[in-house]
N, C-alpha and C positions, 0 to 999 in steps of 0.2 A: 503493499499499499504506500503511495506517495503521498506526502503531506506537503502542501505548498509552504513555502518559507514566507512568512509574513515581512512585508517591506515597510520600513519607517519611512513616512513621508515628512521631510523637514518642513516647518512653516516657512522657511526662506525659499523654497522651491517655487513659490508663486512669484518671486520677485526676478526669477531668470527668464530671459527670453525663450519663447517656444522652440525657435530654431536658430542654431548658432552657425552663422557663415564664417568658417575658419578663415577663408581667403580674404574676406572683407577685414577681419581683425588683423591679418598680417599686414594688409595693405596700409590700414590705418596706422599700425605700428611703426611702418616704414616712413610713411609720410609726416608723422607727429614727432617721432623720437629717433628716427633712423635706426631701428632695431630691425634687423633681417632674419626671418625664420625660413629656412629652406632645407628640404630633404635632399641627401645626396642621390636618391631615386627619383627625384622630380622628372618627369618625361618631358617637361618643356625645355630643359637644359641639354645641350650636346654633351658628348663625351668629355671633352676638355673642361668644360665648366664643371660637370659632376665630379670628375677628378680633382679640380681645384676645391671644391666644396669638401670634398673627403680629406684632402690633405690639410687644408685650414682647420678643419675640425680637430683631426688628430693632433695637429700642433698646439692648438689652444687647450684642448680638454683631454689629450691621451687617446690611445687605441681604445678598440672594443674590449670590454670586461667580459671575461667568461667565468661563469659560476652560477 
């Protein structure tokens, strides 16, 4: 017999927007604060750009952690 896990609904949940447009948040972050959020797997980048993002991330934050 499966018993459904009750979910706690936070009273703050009603203050959150219904749909989050992550690309719009990234765009606003760049325009307002010059913060860039980009994945090395972003298909809009070519091979050289993806490799640059990967190398920059490793230089700033280290390589991938295994564990």
